[in-house]
C-alpha atoms as one frame of an Amber mdcrd trajectory, in Angstrom:
protein
 -13.218  17.497 -29.505 -15.591  15.647 -26.838 -18.804  17.090 -28.308 -21.084
  17.118 -25.514 -19.464  14.407 -23.166 -18.970  14.885 -19.190 -15.327  14.879
 -19.043 -12.857  15.035 -15.714  -9.040  16.061 -16.040  -6.846  15.948 -13.028
  -3.777  17.546 -13.498  -0.538  15.866 -11.197   3.116  16.984 -10.861   5.027
  13.953 -12.059   7.033  12.945  -8.864   9.022  10.802 -11.732  10.275  14.463
 -13.693  13.886  14.866 -13.911  14.324  17.947 -15.619  17.403  16.454 -17.729
  16.898  17.587 -21.325  19.453  16.016 -23.015  17.204  14.043 -25.725  20.334
  12.706 -27.481  20.523   9.792 -25.097  17.423   6.921 -24.754  14.835   8.041
 -22.011  11.406   7.350 -20.971   8.668  10.058 -21.186   8.265  10.258 -17.790
  11.188  11.331 -16.425  11.177  14.269 -19.128   7.646  15.321 -17.936   7.077
  18.071 -15.334   3.202  17.050 -15.215   0.827  14.255 -15.940  -2.588  14.330
 -16.934  -5.528  11.745 -16.183  -8.598  12.231 -18.726 -11.346  10.260 -17.927
 -15.115   9.816 -19.132 -16.727   7.071 -16.200 -20.015   8.643 -16.672 -20.541
   8.245 -19.803 -21.919   4.777 -21.581 -19.521   2.239 -22.940 -21.322   2.586
 -26.110 -19.265   6.365 -26.535 -16.273   4.653 -25.621 -14.999   5.736 -29.638
 -15.836   9.070 -29.025 -13.689   9.434 -26.211 -10.869   7.663 -27.995 -11.120
   9.727 -31.202 -11.863  12.714 -28.765  -8.646  12.083 -26.815  -6.013  11.516
 -29.785  -7.755  15.158 -31.332  -6.642  16.687 -27.914  -3.256  14.851 -28.348
  -2.559  16.523 -31.902  -3.899  19.790 -31.082  -1.142  19.932 -27.890   1.715
  18.546 -30.588   0.811  21.127 -32.790   1.278  24.170 -30.298   4.616  22.495
 -29.528   4.385  20.495 -26.598   5.826  16.922 -26.070   2.825  14.959 -25.621
   2.549  11.050 -24.532  -0.281   8.859 -24.239  -0.611   6.098 -22.003  -3.751
   5.070 -22.806  -5.488   0.828 -23.840  -6.239   2.489 -27.377  -2.355   4.132
 -28.272  -2.835   2.390 -31.324  -5.527   4.608 -32.519  -3.188   7.416 -30.965
  -0.191   6.971 -33.627  -2.783   6.138 -36.411  -4.593   9.589 -35.628  -1.129
  11.785 -34.452   1.395  10.023 -36.186   3.450   8.999 -33.300   3.377   7.878
 -29.612   6.538   7.217 -27.510   8.176   3.846 -27.234  11.502   3.334 -26.367
  12.591   2.488 -29.966  10.861   5.904 -30.886  11.259   8.767 -27.757  10.787
  11.306 -29.952   8.519  12.834 -32.283   9.099  12.853 -36.382  10.341  16.167
 -36.713
């Protein structure tokens, strides 16, 4: 996924998690997410940014294929959409069926 890049990932409990599972109403992904993960490649040169972004999109896609509700909040959300077919927005809160 990230090749030989050095990646740091930290998992946190989401303090904004509401536990609500009624998806018929509008919602923000942060309310439905029990955890969040920060993924970083700070030790890698800027020339590898595209490789990091593609790797992250691949990770999001794989987790979604496993049935997980995954939303990416990053500077390359358009790439996430183009590589995975969806990312959360207020207008499109659920992934395509």
